[in-house]
Structure formats: C-alpha cells, structure tokens
N, C-alpha and C positions, 0 to 999 in steps of 0.2 A: 744314811751317806753315803752311799752310791749315788744316787738321785741330784747327790745336794751338788757333786764337783763332777754327773757326767751334767749338769745344766749353764755349770760353773766351765767347765771345758768349752760349750757349744757359745756360750753369748765370748767366751773370750775368741775362739776362734772366728765365730760375725766380725768382731772387734778387732782383730788383726788383720782379718779383710778388711775393712775398713779406711784400718792405715797405709796400708799396700796398695787397695787402690783410689783413696787418694792422698798419695806420696811421702804420708809427715813420715818423718824418721822418729821413730820407738828409742828414745832411754834403753839400755845397753838390763838393764832391772828388770824395764821394762813387758824385754824381748823375751829374760829366764822366768818370770814369771807366768807370761801367758804358758812356754813353754809344757816347763810342771801346770797347770789348769790343762793346758790340748793332750796332754801326756794322760793325765789321772782321768776327763773326760771322755778320751778312748777307750781306755783301761775299762773300767764303766760300762761305757758303752755294748763292750764285745762282751762281755760279761750278758750286760739284760737279754742283747740278743740269742745268745747260751740258755742263759737259765727260761730264755720264751722257750725255746724247742726243746729242752731236757726237761722242765718243771710239765708235769704232767695237767696238775691244776693252772697253772698258770697258757700253756699252752688251747685250754681247752678255751680259756675266755680272749687269748692271742685270732688276732684278724691280719689281712693282710696286709693292709695300714699300718699294724700292729711295726712289722715286719718292717717294711719301705722306711713308713718314717724314722724305724733304730737304725737300720743300712747309712739312709742320708745322713741324717744326722752323723751317725758313727765314721762315712767318711769325710764329715765336714774336717768332723777334727783334726782322724787321721791326718788330712792333708795338708791342712795345718799346721801341725805335729813337726811333718815333714820336708816339711816349707822352708820352715824359722830354724831345721837345724841342720839345714843344706843341701839335700838335694834341691836337684831345677825339680818343683814340681808347681808351677805355677801354671800352664794352664790345667792338669786334673785340679789346681785347685780351684779356677776361677770357672767350668764346667760343674762342679761339685758342686758349686758354691749355687751357679745358675739352675739349674737343679733345683738342688733343694729350695730358694727360693721363689722356682712357679711352685711349686708343690706346696706350697705350706699355704693358700688357700683353699685349694681341696680336698690334701690331709689332716688327721691329727694334729701337726705343727703350726697350722692354725693358734693353735693357744701362744702362743712364744710372743705373737703379733698383737693377742686380747687382751692377756697375762692385767698386763699393767695398767688399761686404760682400767681397766673395769675394778678389782682394788682397790683404785682411785674413786670410780665413779661408785660403789660399796657402800664405801668410806662417807664421801658425802653427802648422799640416801640418806644410810640409816643411823652413822653416827651425826648429822647434824639434828634426825627426829628422834636422838636422842634410846630407841628402838633397841642394840644392843647396849647392856652398862657396859661401863670399865668394870675392867679386869676387883678395883677394891671392892665393888657390889655383886660382884659372881660370889652367889652361893656356894 
C-alpha cells in the first residue's frame, strides 16, 4: 500500500509540475486531490527511506542509488505539496524537478520512463502469441 501511495504521489507531483510549467489552471478539486496524493506520497517516501536505514535486511540490499532515488523522488513530492499549500518554493521545486529528470536516465528512476512502454510491448508480444493464458484458463 505504501509503495502504491508513493508512486501515485510522485505521479501527482510530475502532473502538477506539468500544469505549472504550461500555466494551466487546475480546478480546486484537482488541486485538493494532488495535495492529498503528494502528502501521502511524501509520508510513504520518508517512511521508505527510514526503513532502508533501520531494517538490517533492507539496508544490506540497498545501495547508494536506492537512497538517491528515494531522496530525489521524495523531495519532489514534498516540494510539490508545499507549493500547492502556499509557501513560495517555486525555485526549489524547479531545481528538484530538473535534478530528478536528469537523474532518471542514469539511476533506478529510469523505470518510470520504461514502465508503460514495457507493459504495452509485453502484452502485445506475448498476448498476441497466446503464450500467457487468460485468467479463465489458469489452473
């Protein structure tokens, strides 16, 4: 559940950033939903970061890229949330977004660029060949 909330918060932060850059006014309800998503995402990101530090097994399998990716994505969600709630953190939000976007091709965050494409290609390649049986045929 935490991972889902975290990813939804990151998605909401990027969506808010896109609206901000394109100067598209968002309805109040959408802003409230994005505030909720980025707040939950921020809390889950912070919890995941702390869990990586505290849990011995998770710490043992974590590397610097795990920590950096977590910090960048969480900073983006925190700053997007703060920007929506009033404080003028526009410069910090843009800097965090730039650093995060530059880090995507070289770090573990690259999965956000490939996830949807891979799902489509996987479904088209294997589904078309009937390699993966539909749920009704699974034993």
